[in-house]
N, C-alpha and C positions, 0 to 999 in steps of 0.2 A: 376627498381621499377615496381612491378606488379600492374595492375589496377584491383581493386575490382569490380567484376560483381554484379549488383543488379537486382532484379526482380521487375517488376512494381507492385504497390499496386493494390489489387483487386478492381474492380468497385463495387459500391453498387448494390445489386440484382435488376434486372429489376422490376419495379413496387413498389419499396420501397417508402412508404409515405414520405411526407415532414417531417422535423425534428419536426415542431410544432405539427403535427398529431401524431407522435410517442410519443411525450411528453404527449399529451392528453391521449393516450392509457395507458401510464405508470401511469399517475395520477389516472386513473380508477382502475388499478390493485391494487394500494396502497391507495385507498380512505379510507378504514377502518383504515389502519395504520396511516394515517395522522390525522384522527379524534381522534384516541386514543392518538397520540402524543400531539395534541393540548389540549386534556383533561388533560393529565399528566402535561403539562406546567402550567395549571391554577388550578390544584388540590390543595386544602388547606391542610396543615399539612402533616402527613406521608401518604404514598400511592404511591410515585413515586420511591420506591426502586426497585431494580431488583434482583431476579425475582419479578414479580408483586405479592404483598401480597394478601392473600385471601380476606381481607376486602376491599382492593382497587379494586380487580377484581369485587366484587359485586357492589361497587359504580359506577365503569365505565360502567358495563353492564346496570345498571339502568339509568344512565345519558345519555348514547348513544343509548339505546334501542337495544342492541345487546345481544346475548347469551354469557355466560361466555366463551364458547369455541371460539366464534368469537373474543372476547376481547383478550384472550390469544394468538390466532394466529396473530391478528393484532399487539399486543405488540411485539411479536418476530420479525415480519416483520419490524416494525418501528426501532427496534434495528439494524437489519441486513442492512437496507437501509440507516442508518445514520440519521434518523429522530429524534432518541433519542440517547444520548451519556451517557455512564456510567462513573461516577466519584466516585470510591469507591463503596459504597452501594446505591448511589443516582443516579437517572436518570434525565438528564436535556435535554431541547430541543436542537437538533443538528442544525448546521448552515444550513443544507438543508431544515429543516422545515421553517426557517426564509425566505429562498429564494424560497420556493415551488411554490408560485403563480406567480412569476415574472421571474424565471430563468429556461428555458427549459433544459439547460445543466445540472443544478443541479438535476433536476428531472430524466433525463436519466441516469446520473451517479448513482443516488440512486437506480434506477431500475436495472442497470447492477450489482450493488453490491448484490442485492437480487437474481438476476439470477445466479451469481457466487456461491451463498450460497444455491442453491436449495436442496442440500443433507442435510442441516440443517433444512430447512423449513418442509420437509416431512420425518419423522423418518423412518429409515431403518427397514425392517421386523425383528421381534424378532427371536432370535435363530440362526442368521447367523454370522459366524466368521467375525471379523472386517477386516481381510485381504481380504476376498472376496468382502466385501462392497467397500473397497478402490480400488480394481481392477475395479469394475463396474464404480465407479466415474471416474477413469482414462480413461476408454474406452468410456465414454459418448461423448467427443468431436468428435470422429469418427462417432458416431450415428447422432449427430447434423449436421455434414458435409454432410452425405448422405441425410438427410432430406432437407438441403438447395439445394444441387445439383439437387434433384428430382423436386424441385419447385412445390410441390403438395403432396398429401397423399402418404405415404409409408406404406406398409403392415407390420404388426408386425413380421411375419416370416422372412422378409428380414432384419429387424432391429435386430432380435434375432440372425440371422446368422452372421451379422457383429459383434455384441457384443461378440459372442462366439469366432470368429476369433481373435478379439483384445485381449481378455483375454488369449487365447492360446499363442499369441505372447508375452504377458507379462510374462507368465510362462517360455517360451523359453528363453527370455532375462535374466531371473533370474536362468536359469539352473535347472528348476523344472520339474520333470517328473511325470505326474499323474499316479497313480497306480490303480485307480478304487475306487468306493464307499466304504467307511469304512476302507480303508487302508491308511497309512501315505504316504505322498510324500516326496522324498528326496530332500533337498534344500542345495545348497552350500552356506556356510556362508562366511562372509567377511574374516574370517581367513583361508579359504580354506578347512575347515572340513565340515562334513555333519551333518545335524540335522533333526530330524523328525518334519515335519510340518503337522498338521491335514488337511485332505482333507475336504474343505468346504462343499462339497456335502454330506459328512457323517453327518454333523450337521443338515441338513434338511431331512435326511432319503431318499434322491432321487439321481438322476444322476446329472452329471454336467449340462446337458441340462435343467433339472428341476430347478436347482439353477439359471442358467442364465435367464431362463424365469421369475422366481420370481424377480430377480434383475432388469430385463428390465422393468417389470411392475412398480416396485417401482420408477425407474428413470423417466419413462414417466409420472407417476402421479406427481412426484416432479416437473418436468419441467412444467407440466400443471398448477400446483398450483401457480407458479410464473408468469404465463401468457406467457410462451415461446412457448407453443404448445397447440393444441387442440386434443382431443382423440375421434375417431369415432369407429365404430364397426369393430375391427380388423385392424385399421390403425391409423396413427398419422400424423399431419400436423403442420408445423411451423406457428406461428402467425406472422404478420408483425414485431412485436417487437422481436420475436425470430429470425426471418430471419435477421433483422438488427444487432442483438447482435452477431450472428455467423460471419457476415461480419466484424464487429468490431474486433473480435478475429483474423480473418484471416489477417486483415490489420496490426494488431500488429505483427504477425509473419513476414509479409513482411518488416515491419519497422526494425525488428530485423535483417533481412538479409541484410539491407542496411546501416550498420554502416559505415559512410563515412570515418572515420579515422581508421577503423579496430580494435576498442577496445572491441568489443562485447564479446570476449572470455577471456578478462583480468579480474583479480581480481578488486575489487572496487578501491583499492589504485592505481593500475597501470592504470586503466581507468581514474581516476581523474587526475593523473599526465599527461596522454596523452591529457587531455582536458585543461590543465592549460594555454597553449599558444593560445587556440582558442578564437575567439570572442564569445559573448553570444549566438548568433543564432546557429552556428555550434556546440557549446558545448552542447546546449539543444538537438540537433539532436542526438549527441552521447549518452547523458543520456537516451533519449527515447529508442534508439536501445538497449542499455545495459539492461535497465529495462524490455523491452518487452521479452527478452530472459530468464527471471527469474520469479519466483513467487514473488509477492509483499512482502510477509513476509520475505523471505530470503534476498531480495535485500535491504529492509529497515534495517534489522539487520546488514548486512554487511557494509552499509554506516555509520551507527551509531558506529560500531566498529572502523572504520577508523577515525571517528570524535573524538573518545576518545584517539587517538594516540598523538604522540609528534609533528607531523607536522601541524602547524597552517594553512598553505595553504590548505592542504587536509581537515581540519576541515571545513573551509569556503566553499570549493567546494562540500563537502558532503551534506551540507545543501542546496546548489544550486540544486544539483541533487534531493534532497528530495522535493524541490518545484515542480519539474516535476512530482513526484509521486502524489502529491496533497492529497486529502481526505483520501485515505487508510493509509497514514503515520501519520495522526493526533494523534491517541492514543499513538503511540510510541514516537513521538516528545513531546507530553505533558508529558509523563512519565519521560523524561530526564531533566525536569525543576529542579529537585532536585540535579542535578550534576553541580557544580559550573562552570566547564570548558565548558559545553554545554548550560547552562541556557541562556546567552545572545542571542546565535544563535537561540535557541528554541523559545524564546520570540518574536524575530523578525519574525521567520517563522510563528508562530501562529497569530501574528498581521496581516501579509499580507494575510494569509489563511482566516482570518475572515473579510477581505474586506477593511482593512486600506490601505491608499495610502502608497507605499514604502517610499516616502519621509518623511512621518509622522510617520513611524513605530518606529523610534528611540525613540519616546516619551514614549514608553512602558518600556524603560530601566531606572533603577535607575542610579544615578550619578556613583555609584561604579561599576555597571554592564557595563555602557558605557565606563568607564575607563579601566576595564578589557578587554573589546572587543577591545579598541584602542591598548592596549599592544599586544594582540593576533594577530591583523591584522599587527601591526608593525613587529612582529616576522616573519610572513609570508613574508612580503616585504623584511626583512633583509636576509632571507634564500633563497628567489627565485627571488627577484626583483632587480631593479637598485637603486643606492644610491640616485639619484634624487627623486625617488618615496618616499623613506623614509623621506627625508627632507620635501617634500610636504605633507606627512601624518600628519605633525604637525598641519596643517591648519584644519584638521578634528576633532581635540580634542574639547570636549565640554567646557573645562575650559576657553578658550579664551586667556590665557597668559601662557607663558612657566613656570614661577615659580609656578603658581597654578597647572599646569599639573604635574610638577615634584613632588610636595607635595602629590598629590593624587595617582600618579603612585607608589611612594614609599610605600604608605599605602595599596595598593590594593592586594598585595601578589601574583602577577602572577609569575609563576616559571621562565619565560624568561625575567623578568624585567631587570636584570643586562646586559644580552647580547643585549637587545634592546637599552638600554641607551648607551652602549659602541659603538654600530654600529651607532647610531644617532650622537654621539659626533664626531666620525671619519668622518662622511659624511657631517656635517653641515659646511658651509663656514664661519660663523661668529665665530671668535675665542672666544669671550666672552661667547656666548651662549654655544658653544661646551665645554668650561671649566665648566660651571654650570651643564651641563648634565653629564659630566664625574665625577664631584664631587657627584652628586646624585647617579650615578652607584656605586661609591666607598662606599657611605653610606649604600646603600642596601646590598652590598656585605659583609660589616663588621657589619651590624646591628646597625649602628649609626643613630643618629637623623638627 
């Protein structure tokens, strides 16, 4: 057996302020967004729809003594930082707003969400091809790394040189050969053929260097707008918040390289199966490593796809992994409430996410939902556990008596009901109870009463 090598997690940058001071700085950056979120929470009648309606914009500007442009910017930041949550066409206060004054971790997570969305906060220059903008966004982490390593101001020419190098590497990785301003570049498509891709520089009427300079200015201004750096005359410097955020990202990369059980490169289903026999602590370490190696959106989508499958064990484990994701998974988890097979898991996830004690979270389930979840969990035990666990699972039913449980299990309509009851009847040591369970399984199978 080979031993997996790990690298040590990076140390926080020297001189990093205490967490409370970083949270204070984050609160300052988001002060207008918080005011607008509180205003929206108490605004009477219409006006909290998204995007912010014109009449609501005027009311907010008057009430908060801000310009309409400041209100619009603050509104967008509030949404991106999770201070406001969108539910259809209505915006409601987010959980971070409720925790804003007492929870430094919630504040910092909100600011990091804004930091990650810098390219949405500051609109890209008009007239530039979307592909060129995407390349600049992809190259920004290297720019930020240079700023952090320098531990002080870095000149714009040095940053521009690095951005140009990284964009050229991206072109090379995609087998694209630049042919000069105004001429199409040849790109190899996924099918192995070639296609004409417009040269981004042609869109701006300049050279690649001109385009990169324009995109660098946009990126630096966007990062400055979210409080990650400050701009001087011909140079840029990370703020303490920006310095800390880059360290957090580097730490995530190191965590991804330290997958203790080696599941980091596996699909979500295989990773979850690999974690099935682990105790909660090591399993969470695996989830964190697997998640850190992927974008949040793709990881959440993959976990929910697994949860929709036939394996009840993987369904439960997928939501355990989503607990590690935390706030970024909330919109997607809320969206699956309409899916009967996922609704009980989503309700429990949301209850814990909103601060309910895990022991009390079951109270959010209706009797039918709790019964459905009992059958689903029993299916996971029957497929992957020991017979003794299945027998003990009887004690977790909300009904309190076996006859009541069987009546409600027959009515709940879970697709695995027959298999669960047959397995329970085979495992239970009490012949009379086993007979009753077997009769219930037969009735479900034949559609009898």
